[in-house]
N, C-alpha and C positions, 0 to 999 in steps of 0.2 A: 739548193745545194748541187743539184744535177747541172744546172746552168753554169755555176761556178767551175765545177770540175771539167765540163765540156770546154769552156773558154780557156782554162789553164792548159788542157791537153792540146788545144789548137795552138797556143803560144809556144808550147814545148816543141811542137812539130815545126813551127816556123823559124824559131830562133835557136841556133845551135849552142850559143853561150848560155842561155837560160836553161835549156834542156840538160846540158852537161852539168851545170852547177847544181841544179836542184836534184837531179837523179844521183849524182855523185855524193851529194850531202846526205840524202836518204840512205844510200848504200853504206857510206862510211859510219853513219850513226847506228845502223843495224849491226855492222861489224863490231863497233865499239861495245854495244850492249852484249853481243855474243862473247866478246873477250872478257868483259866484266863477269858475266855468268860463269865462264870457264875458270877464271882465277879466283873467284869469290871464296871458295872453300880453303884456299891456300893463304889467304890474307889474315893478318892478326885482327883482333877485335877493334883496335883503334889505329887510324892512319893519320899521317901528318898532312891534312888537307888544307888547313888555313894558315898558310905560310906568312901572311902579313900580320898575324897576331903576335903578341909578345911570347917570349920563350916559355915553354912549359905545357901544361895540360890544355891551355886555350887553343893551341895549334892543332890539337887532335880532334878527329871526328870519327864517328862510328863507320864501320866498313859499308854499311848500307847507304851512307851519305855519298858514296862514290857514284851512285845512280843519279844524283841531282844534276851533275854537269851535262850528261847526254839528254836528260829530259828537258832542261832549259834550252839546250841547243835545238832540240826537236821543235819546241814551241816557237823559237826564233825563226827556224826554217819555214814553219807553217805560216807565221805572220808575214815573212818576206814573200812567200808565195801568194798570199792574199794581196799584198801591196803590188806585186808584179802584175797580178790579174787586173787591178784597177788602173795602173799607171802605164801599161805597155803601149796602149794606143796614143796616149798623150805625150809621154816622155820615155821613149824606148831605151835611151842611154841610162837613165836612172833605174829602169827595170833591170837592165843587165848588171848594173852595179850592185843592186840588191841581191841578185843571184850569186854573183861572185862573193859578196859579203857573207852569204849563207855558207858557201863552201869554205871560206877562210875561218869562219867561226867553228865549223865542224872540224877542220884540221887542228885548230888550237885546242878544242875539246879532246881530240884523240891524243894529241901530244901530252896534255895534262894527265889523262888516264894512264898512258904508258909510262910516263915519268914517275907517277905515284906508285904504280904497281911494280916497276922495275927496281925502285929503291927498296922495296920491302921483300920481294921474292928473291 
């Protein structure tokens, strides 16, 4: 584990695109979790989380399910960081694309959280 973290930190020092995207993703995910914790008590018990479902109760989820999106995004960022660690020496462009993908996924997650909570509050 120490070798992995040391290699990832070296890549973050070398490549500005990867460093910005991974660090910004982690920072934005942390801010989104803080935002959810802050507005959690103001939210109703059920939120319209599943908008692709048919109309009615199937679209509603418990307010605790709002935490699922940032947790999934966090695991995606971790997975992309692992892939960046293995691919950077072989295919640096793909490693940078994975970093930017992590950032875009995090931004989409934050937009989802803000849209759901702004509709309710």
